[in-house]
C-alpha positions, 0 to 999 in steps of 0.5 A: 390421216394414217393407219396401221394395217390394222385397227385392233388392240394388238396393233404393237404386237403387229408392228413388234412382229413385223419389226422382228421379222424385217430385221432378223436377216444377218445384214438388216438394219431398222431401216428395213423395217420402215413403214412403206405405206399409208392407209386411210379411209374415206367415205369408207373406202380404204386407200393404200399409198406408198410413202414418199419416203419409201426405200423400196417402191413397186415398179420398174427401178432406175436404170430399166428401160420401163422407168424411162418410157422407152 
């Protein structure tokens, strides 16, 4: 179960504005505007998960000592 960050009738406008903003840079691509999180609600609690297929993820990146647990 996933949804967009808002549940209002303006969801399409929000998504279009988000896409426009993320693809404005000179060398940006459609992949830059790909969804990176899933938002779901369970028993009144909102959960935000980073998608498995997200290109950009929080935390230390590959090659950083923190990523290897060093």
